C-alpha positions as CSV (number, residue, x, y, z in Angstrom):
1,M,147.0,97.4,47.7
2,L,148.0,97.9,51.3
3,R,149.5,94.5,51.5
4,W,151.5,95.1,48.4
5,L,152.8,98.4,49.8
6,L,153.8,96.9,53.1
7,A,155.7,94.1,51.3
8,R,157.9,96.8,49.8
9,I,159.0,98.2,53.2
10,P,162.5,97.1,54.0
11,E,162.8,94.6,56.9
12,Q,165.3,94.9,59.7
13,E,168.2,92.4,58.9
14,V,168.4,90.1,61.9
15,G,170.4,87.2,60.5
16,S,173.6,89.2,60.1
17,H,173.7,89.8,63.9
18,L,173.4,86.1,64.9
19,L,176.4,84.1,66.1
20,T,175.6,81.2,63.7
21,G,179.1,79.6,64.2
22,E,178.3,79.4,67.9
23,G,174.9,77.7,67.3
24,E,172.7,80.7,68.0
25,Q,169.2,80.3,66.8
26,V,166.2,82.7,66.7
27,I,163.5,81.5,69.1
28,D,161.1,84.4,68.7
29,L,161.2,87.5,66.5
30,V,158.7,90.1,67.9
31,R,157.4,93.1,65.9
32,H,155.2,95.8,67.4
33,H,151.5,95.4,67.9
34,W,149.4,97.3,65.4
35,F,148.4,99.8,68.1
36,A,152.0,101.2,68.0
37,Y,151.1,102.5,64.5
38,V,148.1,104.6,65.7
39,K,150.2,107.8,66.3
40,A,151.9,107.6,62.9
41,T,148.6,106.9,61.2
42,A,146.9,109.9,62.9
43,I,149.8,112.2,61.9
44,S,149.7,111.0,58.3
45,F,145.9,111.5,58.2
46,G,146.3,115.0,59.6
47,G,148.9,115.8,56.9
48,F,146.4,114.5,54.3
49,L,143.8,116.9,55.6
50,V,146.2,119.8,55.4
51,L,147.1,118.7,51.9
52,L,143.4,118.7,50.9
53,F,143.0,122.1,52.4
54,G,145.7,123.3,50.0
55,F,143.4,122.3,47.1
56,F,140.2,123.6,48.5
57,G,141.3,126.5,50.7
58,P,142.5,130.0,49.8
59,I,144.2,129.9,46.4
60,N,147.1,132.2,47.2
61,L,148.2,129.9,50.2
62,G,147.5,126.6,48.4
63,W,151.2,125.9,47.8
64,F,151.9,126.4,51.5
65,F,149.2,123.9,52.7
66,F,150.2,121.5,49.9
67,L,153.9,121.5,51.0
68,A,153.0,121.4,54.7
69,G,150.7,118.5,54.1
70,L,153.4,116.6,52.2
71,G,155.8,117.3,55.0
72,I,153.4,116.1,57.8
73,M,152.6,113.0,55.8
74,S,156.3,112.2,55.3
75,W,156.9,112.6,59.0
76,G,154.0,110.2,59.7
77,A,155.5,107.7,57.2
78,Y,158.9,108.0,58.9
79,L,157.4,107.3,62.3
80,A,155.6,104.2,60.9
81,L,158.8,103.0,59.3
82,G,160.6,103.4,62.6
83,E,158.0,101.3,64.3
84,H,158.2,98.6,61.6
85,R,161.9,98.4,61.7
86,D,162.1,98.1,65.5
87,V,162.3,94.4,66.3
88,F,162.9,92.4,69.5
89,V,164.6,89.1,69.0
90,V,164.9,86.2,71.5
91,T,167.6,83.6,70.7
92,N,168.9,80.6,72.6
93,M,171.8,82.8,73.9
94,R,170.6,86.3,74.3
95,V,167.9,88.9,73.7
96,F,168.5,91.9,71.4
97,R,166.7,94.8,69.9
98,A,167.4,96.2,66.4
99,S,165.9,99.6,65.6
100,G,166.5,102.5,63.3
101,V,165.4,103.7,59.9
102,F,168.6,105.2,58.3
103,S,171.1,104.0,60.9
104,V,170.7,100.8,62.9
105,R,171.0,100.5,66.7
106,I,171.6,97.1,68.3
107,A,171.1,96.6,72.0
108,T,172.0,93.1,73.3
109,M,171.6,91.4,76.7
110,P,172.9,87.8,77.3
111,I,170.2,85.5,78.8
112,S,172.4,85.0,81.9
113,R,172.2,88.8,82.7
114,I,168.4,88.9,82.8
115,L,167.4,89.2,86.5
116,D,163.8,90.1,86.2
117,I,161.2,90.7,83.6
118,T,158.2,92.9,84.3
119,V,155.2,92.6,82.0
120,E,153.0,95.8,82.1
121,K,149.6,95.5,80.5
122,P,147.7,98.8,80.5
123,F,143.9,98.7,80.3
124,I,143.7,99.3,76.6
125,G,146.5,96.8,76.1
126,R,144.5,94.1,78.0
127,I,141.6,94.8,75.7
128,L,143.6,94.8,72.4
129,G,146.2,92.2,73.4
130,F,149.5,94.0,73.9
131,G,151.8,95.0,76.7
132,H,155.2,96.3,77.6
133,F,158.4,94.5,78.9
134,V,160.7,96.0,81.4
135,F,164.0,94.1,81.7
136,E,166.0,94.4,84.9
137,S,169.7,93.4,85.0
138,A,172.8,94.3,87.0
139,A,173.6,97.2,84.6
140,Q,170.6,99.6,84.7
141,A,171.7,101.9,81.9
142,Q,171.0,99.8,78.9
143,G,169.2,100.1,75.5
144,L,167.1,97.0,76.3
145,R,165.2,98.1,79.4
146,D,161.8,99.1,77.9
147,I,160.3,97.2,75.0
148,R,156.9,98.6,74.2
149,F,153.8,97.4,72.3
150,I,154.5,93.7,72.4
151,G,151.7,91.5,71.1
152,N,150.7,88.5,73.4
153,P,153.0,89.6,76.2
154,D,152.2,86.7,78.5
155,Q,153.2,84.1,75.8
156,R,156.4,86.1,75.0
157,D,157.3,86.1,78.7
158,L,156.8,82.4,78.9
159,T,159.0,81.9,75.8
160,I,161.8,83.9,77.4
161,Q,161.4,82.0,80.7
162,R,161.6,78.7,78.8
163,V,164.9,79.9,77.1
164,I,166.3,80.9,80.5
165,Q,165.3,77.5,82.0
166,R,166.7,75.5,79.2
167,S,170.0,77.3,79.3
168,G,170.5,75.9,82.8
169,L,170.7,79.3,84.6
170,R,167.8,78.5,87.0
171,P,167.6,75.3,89.0
172,N,165.1,72.7,87.9
173,T,162.3,72.5,90.6
174,S,160.5,69.5,89.1
175,P,160.9,66.2,91.1
């Protein structure tokens, strides 16, 4: 049932943002780790409890708890949908992030502008297998600085480093 419901959630359209005429190809499309959904799930569950209180609580305030529960559950669903539609894409030319539920925000950085990538793995992230990326470039005010809740962050970092190396932006150190 849950798999059927998740299949109905609209995906973020990434293909329309690619420069296919220039030969741009997706190397890695990264979605959030399941841990990013914990907050939205907790809020939705709290809304469900408030909704239940509307049925079993005081009869004269039942309508209020019922509507409040529906509102809180809707807020939790909106947060979960926001996490689901927030994707990070690595291509052979650039990295970009597409996010947003009702309106879409695209933040792009060419591979040549990436100066440094910091991989942060908090204690719980090391246990569960997620981390956060911090991108450094010449322009510090950007929409692609912090990418949070990335699954397998070390492998994703190696993928980005390979793309940078293959693009010829770093000297080859092998003999």
